[in-house]
N, C-alpha and C positions, 0 to 999 in steps of 0.2 A: 504494500500500500504506500503510495507516495506521501512524503511528509507535507503537512499543511503549512501555509504561509504563516509567519509570525508577525502579529501586529505590533506597533511600536508605542502604544499608549500604556504607561505604567499603571498598574491597577490600584496602587495605594497612594492617594493624595496625602499631602503633609497634614499632620494633625492640626486642628484649630487651637491656637493659643488662647487660653482663658484663665480666669482666676481660680479655676478648680483643677483637680487632677486630670491630666490628659492620659487616658488609658493607651497602652501600647498595643497596636493591632498585630496579630500574628496569623499568617495564612495556615489553614488546615483543610483537610479534605472534608467535603460534605458527607453527611450520613449516607451510608449505602454505596460509597465510591469503591470501586475495585481498581487496583493499580497492578499492572503486569509489566515486569522488566523485560526489555528486548535486548538483543545483542548490542544495538547501537542507539537505543532510545527507550521510550516508554509508551505504554498504551493505558489509557484511563477510560473506564466505563462505569456502568451502573450495575449493581448486583441483581437488579430485576431482569437484566438482559434486553431491555427495551432501548431502541436507538442504537446507533453505531458508536464504537469506542473511538476516542480521539487518539491518534497516533502521532507522536512527535519524534522525529529522527532526522539527522543525527544529533545526539545530545552527548556532551562530555560526561564521563562517569561521575564526577563530583556533583553535577546537577541531578543526575538520576538518584544518587545516594540521598540527597536532600529531599527529593520528592517521595522516596520510599520512607524516609524518616517521618514525614508528615502523617503516615498512617498511625503513628504512636501519639500524635498530638501536634499542636501548633508550633511553627518555627518562630524563634525569636530572631528577627531580621538583623538586629544589632549584633547578636552572636554570630549569625551567618556571615555577616560582612567581615568579622574578625577572622573567620575561617577561610573564606575564599576571596576576600578583597572586594572593593567597590564595584569593579567590573563584573565579578562573579555574581554579586547581588543584583546588579542591573539585569544580567542575563536571566537570573532566576525570576525576577519580576516580569520580564517579557514572556517567559514560559507560562507563568501563572496567569497572565492576562490572556494568553492564547487559550487556556483551559476554561476561561469564562466562569460561569456560575457552578462549575464542579468544585470550585474553591470556596471555602467558607472563611469566616474570621472568628478568632478568639481574642478578646481583649484582656490584657492582664494589667494588674497594678504594679507598683514599683517592686514588689516582692516576687514578681513573675507568677502570681496566682491568677488563674483565669476567673474573671468576674462577669464576663458577658460573652455570649456566643450567638452568632447570627449567620444567616445565609442570604444570598441575593437570589431573588426569583426571576431576575432578568439581567442581561449584561448591561454594564454601565458603571459609572463611578459610584463608590459607596457614599451615602449621604454624610455630609459633615455634621458633627455634633453642634448643638445650639446651647451654649452655656446658660444655666439657670441660677438665679440668686435665691437666697433664703426667703425673700419676700414674694417671689413669683408664685402665682396660683396655677396649678397644673391639674390635669385629669386625663384619664384615658380618652382618646378620640372616640366620638360616637360611631366611628367606622371601624374601630379596633375589633379584632376577632381573636378569641382565646379558644384553642381547640387542641385535640390530640392529633398527632401526626406520627403514625407508627407507635413507638414506645415513648414518644416525647410529647411534652406539652409546649405548644408554640404560641407566640403572640405576633400578629401581623395585621396589616391594613391594606385595603385596595387603593388607598391614597399613595402608597409607596411600593417599593420592591424589596424590602428587607423583612426577613422572618427571624424573630428572636426565639431562642430556646430558653424556656423559663427555668428548668432545672430546679435545684434546691438552694440556690444562693440568693444574690441580691434581688433578682427579679421575682423570685418566689415570695419574698417579703413585701416588695413594693406594689406588685400588680393588684392584690386585693384592696390596698389602700387607695388606689387611683380610681376607684369606682365613682367617687364624687370629688368635686373640686375642693382643693385645700392647698394652703401655702406649703412650699418646699420645706420650710422650717418645721412644719407639723409632721411631715413625712419622715424627716431625718433628724432624730434627736440624740443620737449617740455620736459624740464628737470623734470617736475613734474611727467611725465608718463614714463620717460626713463627706469627706472629699471624694471617696470612691463612689458612694451611692449617688452623689450629685453628678459625677461624671457619667454614670450609667443613665441617669435621667436625661442628660444632655444628648446622648445618643438616641434615646427613645423619642425625644422631641424632634431631633434632626430627621429621623426616619418617618415622622408623621404619625407614629403610634400613640404618642402622648401630645396633648394640646397645651400650650402655654397661653394664658390670658393676656390681653393687652393691659395698658396702664389703668384702664377703667374697669378691669376685671371681667371683660367680655371675651368670649372665645370666637374664633373666626368661623367655626361651623355654625354658629348661631346668628352671624351677621353677614357673612359672605353670600351674595345672591346665588352664586353657582352652587356652593356646598349646601345651602339650605334646601335647594330643590332636589337634591339626591337623597333617596331613602337608602338605608344601609344595605338592604338585600339587593336593591337594583344595582348599586355601584359594585357590590361584591360579584354579582353575576356578570356584569359587564367586564370586570377585570379577569374573569375566569374563562370566558367563552371566546375571547379573541387572543391571538398570540401577542406576546410582548411584555406581559406583566405577571405571568403565572408560569411556573416551572414544571408542572405535572405533565404526564403524558397527555397529548392533545390529538384528537381526531380518531381515525380508524385504527384502533390498537388491538382489537379482538382479545380483550384481557381474560375472557372466561372460557376460551377454547379448551376442551378437555376436562373442564371442571363443571360447567353448567351447560345443559343443552339449550340451543336457541329455541325461542318460541316459534311454533309453526306460523306460517304466513296467514293461515285462515283461523280466525277466532272460533273456538267452540260455540256452536249456535245454541242459545238457550231453548229450553222446552216451552212449547206453547203453540196455539193455533196459528197456522200459516196463512198469510194473505198474499197470493201470487200477484205480482204487479205487471202491468202492461209494458212490453218492451217496444219503445218507439222505433219507427223506421228512420234510421239516421240519414239516409239519402234524401227522403222527403223532408225531414226536419232541416237539413242543411240548405235545401233549395228554398224553404219558406222563411228561414231565419233572416233577420236584419244583418247587416255587415258588422264585422268586429268593431269598426270605427263608430258606427251608430250605437252599438251596445255600450261601448266605453263612454261615449259622450252622454248617454242617457242613464248610466248607472248611478243610483243614489239610494239612500236608505229610506224606506217607506214604512211607516209605523201605524197605518190604519188600513182597513180592508173594505172590500166591496160588500154589497148586501148579500150577494150570492157567494158561498164559500168556494174555495179551491176544490177541485175534484180529485179523487183517488187516481184517476188516469194522469192528471197533471202532476200529482205528487210522484207517481211512478216514473214519469219522464224526467222529472227534476233529479230524482235519486239516480236513475240510470246514467244521466249525462254528467253527474258530478262525482259519484262515489262508487260505481260498480267496479268489480274486478274484471278487467278485460283480457288479462293474460296472466299466466303463472309459470314460474321457473322452479323445477324440482332438481336440486343438485345431486350429483352422484357421490360427492364427498359428504359423509355423515356429520362432519364438523362444520360444514358450511350452512348458512341459513337459507331457508326458502325465500323466494322473492315473488312479488306480484307487480302488476301494472294497473294503475287507475288513471282517471282523466286529469289528475293534477300531479305535479312533481313531488317526489319524496326522496330525501337523501339516502343513498345506498339501497334504494328499493325497499325501505323499511315498511312503509305504509302501516304505521302503528295506530292510525286513527280509526275509530269505529263510530257509528252513528246510532243513537237512540232517539226516538221520537215521542214527544208528549203531544197527543192530538186532542184538541178541544173541538175543532169544527173542520170537517173535511167531508164533502159529499161522497157517499159510497163507502165510508170507512167509519167504524164505530169509534167513539172517543175512548182513549186509553193510552197505555204505554206500550211502545213497540221497539223491537230491535230490527235494524235493517241488515238483512243477509246479503252482502254485496256479491256473493258468488252465484246464488240461485235467484237473485233479484226478487226478493220477497220480504214482506214484513212478518215478524214473529211477535205475537201478542204475549207480553210479559206481565200484564196487569191492567186493571181498570184505572180510572183517573185517581181516585182515592185521595187521602190527605196529602201524602208526599208529592204526588203529581200536581195537585192544586197549588202547593207551596212552590213547586218548580215554576209554574206559570206566574205566580206572584213575584218571585225573584226576577224573572225575565221582564215582567211589566215594570218593576222598579228600575231595572237597568235602562229602560227607555225613558225614564223620568215620568212614568205612569201615563205615557202617551199611547201605549198599545196594550191590549190584552191578546196575547198571541193566539192565532188560529192553530198553528203548528209550531212547536218548539223543537228544534233539532239540537241535541246535545252531543258534542264531539267528545269522546273519551279517547284516552291513549293507553295502549298496552306498553308501558314504559320500557320493559326489557327488550322489546323488538329493536329499540335504538341503543340502549345502554349495553347490550351484549357486544356490540361492535365498537361504539364510540366512547371515548373518555373525555371528560371535562365539558363537552358540548352537547351531551345527549338531550337534556331538557330544553336547552335553547333551540336545538334542532326541531324538537317537537313543536315549540311555539312558532317556529318558521313554517312548519308544515301546516299548522292551524291557520296561519295567515294566507297561505296560497290556497288552502281549501275554502276559506272565506271568499277570496276573490273569484274562485271558480264558481261558487254558489251565486255570488252577485251577478256574474255575467250570464250564467244560464237562466237565472230567474228573470233578469231583465229582458233577455231575448224571448222568453216565454210569456212576457207580459204579466208576471207575478209581482208581489210586493215583498222584497227581501230586506232584512236588516240584521247585520252582525251585532252581537252584544259584547260589551267590554267587561262584563262581570257575570259570574254564575256561582252557585254554591256547590262545590265539589263534594262535600260531605253529604249534602242533601241528595245529590244525584247518585251517589254511591248507595244510599238507602233505597232510593226510588227504583233503581235498576239492579239491586243485588250485587254490587261490585265491591271488591277489596280496594280500599283507598290507595294503598301503596302499589298494588299491581296494575290497577286500571281505574282511573277516575277522570273526571271531566276537565278539559282544557279550553273549551270554547263552546259558545252557544249562538244559534242563528235562528231567527224567527221568520216565518213565511206565511203567506196567505194570498188571497185574491186581490188584485189591484183595484182600488176604487175607480169608479167609472170616470171621474174627473181626471184621472191620471192615465187612462187607457188610450189616449190619443197618440200624439207624435212620439217617436222614439228619440228624436233629438230636438234641440231648440231650447227656448227658455221657459217652456210650459212648466208650471209647478214650482218655480223658484220662490223662495220665501221672501218676505219684505226685507229690504236692505241688501239683497243680492242682485248682482247684474253680471251678464256674460262679458268676458274679456277677450273674445275671439280676435279683436283688432289690436290687442295689446294695451289698450287704454286702461289706466288705473287712477282712480280718484281716492286718495287716502282719506280716512275719517279721523275725527278727534283732534 
């Protein structure tokens, strides 16, 4: 394997001079790192075996000796420089930079005792510490996350790229006390540890895990317009599902091959009376449909319905055109997952979404709860309306601002393991993407058919699990869509400005008149 190019940016910026102790950083291998000595270099990989090892060659034997020594603990760069000289230290730092975030840091005090350990979750310079004074008010950031990672307790935040190992030392004592705002002097009252613990706090503040209040005692997360509009879970998910800020395995990793069987592509069909649905003639439908441009221009959410309800024939056509299984792939390898094709796209052919219907009003179909069998193109009756179904309709109505009492509520559920069996870090985000493309497919088909469609931004997943007999963790709702007949006032043109609400105007000519 050819040697990789070595970049020239030193990984260790000079410590910030402050009135408190400056901890000495020493490079160490990250947890789970495997180092293999080669005849003329070194190979560094991960014990999980995921990803390829980084091979560096040729390397002089003294550098390889130091890299192997890091398996026992962090290097003291001052001692290293005494051993191999300034040029040797510079060469070591270049190698460590090339190895990126496989290298962690351990900070020691003047007695060479490790008091702080951290890892970078992305390549880049380590954040500089921000010195804190005794009167400064600090607290954990509201974006901070304390969790187990393997056998370790770690503290991190999506605001940054540093993960601290809590362990049994300074952090283990400080973290519980940082749950509410308090002065540094209240946190650190032992003069013998004051300088070290204050230095640790400086690193936590610099990494964005701990907030320091301004002179008025106000925290940026409470005043900054951007931070105020981020919820913790939203920012955490954003940092996890895009490359650049998170170091876990990302994408198609097949982590459970040989351990867990993949779910079949076809969901087991529940027991119940079956209602066969009409299969539309797609050639005739295509000839009669408006153009794609006309449908796109006319697409909008409609929350009221005509005097006459939608028919079961229309419902069947809608489901056939939006959600049926139109092809299936059966692999010859038993460790490979089955795949299907439906009218909307799905990452990896997962197609984990299923449809359950709560029907209040549909000509030719009894009110009740139904599962849509996308293979046989049939509805399976799973229950009458009942209390839970009525509550489902109430929640859907509330999601429209009480503008609509749904004729038909389509609840999208996800069989989560269809995606998580293959993908790491992005599984749930991928399911939400699938929900979005299914929404748009439903909008376009309903608009072309002259029906009244509306996607909902909220639904009760626990209630849906009860109503349809689902296991919340295995399969629960991720989206809701309401459907009915279009009011006669809306049944006219497919395009144009008909039906625009007061205050709206078309901008086909590009003209824009700002308001306010």
